[in-house]
C-alpha positions as CSV (number, residue, x, y, z in Angstrom):
1,M,144.1,89.2,118.5
2,T,145.4,86.5,117.8
3,T,148.8,85.6,117.0
4,F,150.8,83.3,114.8
5,E,153.2,81.3,114.2
6,Y,154.6,80.1,110.5
7,R,156.6,77.4,109.0
8,T,158.0,77.0,106.0
9,L,158.4,73.4,103.8
10,V,160.0,73.0,99.9
11,S,159.1,70.6,98.4
12,H,160.5,69.5,94.5
13,W,158.3,68.5,91.9
14,S,157.5,67.4,88.4
15,H,155.2,66.6,85.8
16,D,155.8,63.0,86.9
17,A,156.3,63.1,90.5
18,D,154.5,61.2,92.8
19,T,152.9,63.3,95.7
20,T,151.9,60.7,98.1
21,R,154.4,61.8,100.5
22,L,154.1,65.5,99.8
23,S,149.9,64.4,100.6
24,Q,151.4,62.7,103.9
25,T,153.5,65.8,104.8
26,L,151.0,67.7,104.1
27,N,148.2,66.0,106.0
28,A,150.1,65.8,109.3
29,L,150.8,69.6,108.9
30,G,147.2,69.9,109.5
31,A,146.8,67.7,111.1
32,E,149.2,69.8,114.5
33,G,146.4,72.7,113.5
34,W,149.2,74.2,110.1
35,E,147.2,75.9,107.4
36,L,149.0,76.4,104.0
37,A,149.1,80.9,104.3
38,G,150.7,80.9,101.1
39,M,153.3,79.3,98.4
40,T,155.2,80.6,95.4
41,R,158.1,78.2,93.4
42,D,160.5,79.0,91.3
43,E,160.4,80.5,87.7
44,S,163.0,81.4,86.2
45,P,163.6,82.1,82.8
46,D,167.3,80.5,83.2
47,D,166.6,77.9,84.2
48,E,167.3,74.4,82.2
49,A,165.9,72.0,86.0
50,E,162.8,70.6,84.7
51,N,162.1,69.7,88.7
52,E,160.2,73.5,89.7
53,A,161.1,74.7,94.1
54,I,157.6,75.3,96.0
55,L,158.0,77.3,99.1
56,M,155.2,77.0,101.3
57,I,154.0,79.2,104.4
58,F,152.0,77.5,107.1
59,K,151.3,79.6,110.3
60,R,148.9,78.5,113.0
61,P,147.6,81.0,115.9
62,K,150.5,80.7,118.6
63,G,150.3,78.3,121.4
64,A,148.5,75.6,119.3
65,R,150.1,72.7,119.2
């Protein structure tokens, strides 16, 4: 049975954000064998900030470095 290790990444995003740096980070994680397993964003109705926090969860087979 395959076992996995996990890694999280939090990114703050707004509608006019430059995503170049995020793309570079995601490409680097992919090159290390990390695969996006799930994500969620802060959808608090009480939050009046224009930026949103996005939590991404990555997984890869344990020992696949």
